[in-house]
C-alpha positions in Angstrom: 0.0 0.0 0.0 1.4 3.4 -1.0 0.2 6.2 1.4 -1.8 8.9 -0.4 0.2 12.1 -0.8 -2.5 14.5 -2.1 -1.8 18.1 -1.2 -4.7 18.3 1.4 -4.4 14.7 2.6 -3.0 14.4 6.1 -0.5 11.6 6.8 -1.3 8.8 9.3 1.0 10.5 11.8 -0.7 13.9 11.4 -4.1 12.3 11.9 -3.0 10.4 15.0 -1.5 13.6 16.5 -4.7 15.4 15.7 -6.6 12.7 17.6 -4.1 12.8 20.5 -4.7 16.5 20.7 -8.4 15.9 21.4 -9.9 15.9 17.9 -11.7 12.7 17.4 -12.0 13.2 13.7 -8.4 12.2 13.3 -9.1 8.8 14.8 -12.3 8.3 12.7 -10.3 9.0 9.5 -7.6 6.5 10.4 -10.3 3.8 11.0 -11.8 4.5 7.6 -8.4 4.7 5.9 -7.4 1.2 7.2 -10.8 -0.5 7.2 -10.2 -2.2 3.9 -6.5 -2.9 4.0 -6.2 -4.0 7.7 -9.4 -6.0 7.6 -8.2 -7.8 4.4 -4.9 -8.6 6.2 -6.7 -10.0 9.3 -9.2 -12.0 7.2 -6.3 -13.5 5.2 -4.4 -14.2 8.4 -7.4 -15.7 10.3 -9.4 -17.1 7.4 -12.6 -16.2 9.4 -14.5 -13.1 8.6 -16.2 -12.9 11.9 -12.9 -13.3 13.8 -11.3 -10.7 11.5 -14.1 -8.2 12.3 -13.7 -8.7 16.0 -9.9 -8.4 15.9 -10.2 -5.3 13.7 -12.4 -3.6 16.3 -10.2 -4.7 19.1 -7.2 -3.4 17.3 -8.5 0.1 17.0 -9.8 -0.1 20.6 -6.2 -0.7 21.6 -5.0 2.1 19.4 -7.4 4.4 21.2 -6.4 3.1 24.6 -2.6 3.1 23.9 -2.4 6.4 22.1 -0.2 7.8 24.8 2.4 5.1 24.3 3.0 5.9 20.6 6.3 7.7 20.3 6.3 10.9 18.3 8.5 10.5 15.2 7.6 6.9 14.8 5.6 5.6 11.7 2.0 4.8 12.5 1.5 1.9 10.1 4.0 -0.6 11.5 2.7 0.2 15.0 -0.9 -0.5 13.9 0.1 -3.8 12.2 2.1 -4.8 15.3 -1.1 -4.4 17.5 -3.2 -6.2 14.8 -0.8 -9.1 14.4 -0.4 -9.7 18.1 -4.2 -9.8 18.5 -4.5 -12.1 15.5 -1.9 -14.5 17.0 -3.9 -14.5 20.3 -7.1 -15.1 18.5 -5.5 -18.0 16.5 -4.3 -19.6 19.8 -7.7 -19.2 21.4 -9.3 -20.7 18.4 -6.9 -23.7 18.5 -7.6 -24.2 22.2 -11.4 -24.1 21.6 -11.0 -26.7 18.8 -8.8 -28.9 21.0 -11.3 -28.7 23.9 -14.1 -29.5 21.5 -12.3 -32.5 20.1 -11.4 -33.7 23.6 -15.0 -33.4 24.7 -16.2 -35.2 21.6 -13.7 -38.1 22.1 -14.7 -38.6 25.7 -17.8 -38.4 24.4 12.7 -3.5 1.2 8.8 -5.0 -0.7 8.3 -1.2 -1.0 11.2 1.1 -1.6 14.7 -0.3 -2.3 14.0 -3.9 -3.2 16.6 -6.2 -1.8 18.7 -8.4 -4.1 16.9 -11.6 -3.0 13.5 -10.2 -4.0 14.9 -8.8 -7.3 16.2 -12.3 -8.2 13.0 -14.0 -7.2 10.9 -11.7 -9.4 12.7 -12.9 -12.5 13.2 -16.5 -11.6 10.3 -17.9 -9.6 6.5 -17.5 -9.2 6.0 -14.9 -6.5 3.1 -15.7 -4.2 1.4 -12.3 -4.6 1.6 -12.5 -8.4 0.2 -16.0 -8.4 -2.7 -14.8 -6.2 -3.6 -12.3 -8.9 -4.6 -15.2 -11.2 -8.1 -16.0 -10.2 -7.9 -19.7 -10.8 -4.8 -20.0 -8.6 -6.0 -18.0 -5.6 -7.3 -20.9 -3.6 -4.1 -22.9 -4.3 -1.9 -20.1 -3.2 -3.9 -19.7 0.0 -3.6 -23.4 0.6 0.2 -23.4 0.3 0.6 -20.2 2.4 -1.6 -21.8 5.1 0.6 -24.9 5.1 3.6 -22.9 6.2 4.7 -22.7 9.9 3.2 -19.6 11.5 6.6 -17.7 11.7 7.1 -18.1 8.0 3.5 -17.4 7.1 3.6 -14.1 9.0 6.6 -12.6 7.2 5.3 -13.8 3.8 1.9 -12.2 4.2 3.4 -8.9 5.6 6.1 -8.7 2.9 4.2 -9.7 -0.2 0.5 -9.2 0.4 0.7 -6.2 2.7 3.9 -4.8 1.1 5.6 -3.8 4.3 9.3 -3.1 4.2 11.8 -5.3 6.1 12.3 -2.7 8.8 8.5 -2.3 9.3 8.1 -6.1 9.5 10.9 -6.1 12.1 8.9 -3.5 14.2 5.6 -5.4 13.7 6.9 -8.8 14.8 9.4 -7.3 17.3 12.3 -9.4 15.8 15.7 -8.3 14.5 16.0 -7.2 10.9 18.3 -10.1 10.1 15.7 -12.5 11.4 13.1 -11.0 9.1 15.3 -11.5 6.1 16.2 -15.1 7.0 12.6 -16.0 7.8 11.4 -14.6 4.5 14.1 -16.4 2.6 13.1 -19.7 4.3 9.4 -18.9 3.8 9.9 -18.4 0.0 11.9 -21.6 -0.2 9.2 -23.5 1.6 6.5 -21.9 -0.5 8.3 -22.9 -3.7 8.7 -26.5 -2.5 5.1 -26.8 -1.4 3.9 -25.1 -4.6 5.9 -27.5 -6.8 4.6 -30.5 -4.9 1.0 -29.3 -5.2 1.4 -28.8 -9.0 2.7 -32.4 -9.3 -0.3 -33.7 -7.3 -2.7 -31.7 -9.5 -1.1 -33.1 -12.6 -1.3 -36.6 -11.3 -4.9 -36.1 -10.3 -5.7 -34.8 -13.8 -3.9 -37.7 -15.5 -5.7 -40.2 -13.3 -9.0 -38.5 -13.9 
């Protein structure tokens, strides 16, 4: 996402400072600005529209409550994504616990500016997950492969490719070192490629057998 830079358009940071100064309009504008992008991220992360809606609302509730903790001079977007991601992780864990309890009971009964060399090479040599997702017939397959990745790899892949956050922003969102972001993304892309190739072989075999 590229932030709008129209002459009369306030930045996220300006709107947030406006809100912290007592003008609620700044907060409302931020909610409207991110309702599509952030909800899309949460829905992709959680694969549950109802949960995504709840987490989105809780996210901006925390933004409202933690306004005083935001450091002036920081960028708002990574801070917002950090809150949203942690809430999504918590919701995923709660959902898994609920599923486990239910089963137990039943049984008893630099994306962005300055692309890094790794990404530049990948663009020309492999199928990027975000580009594959643009092809309608492959969207479901891409989601299946991304969902199959371990959570730590799935996180960086979604933030880097689908949300287009820069490495430094992902570092801030996940609260991990920049080097860890790069190594996880590298591993995530490798695992995606392996899983994608395996899925294509399975599809071809299924087609031949059919």
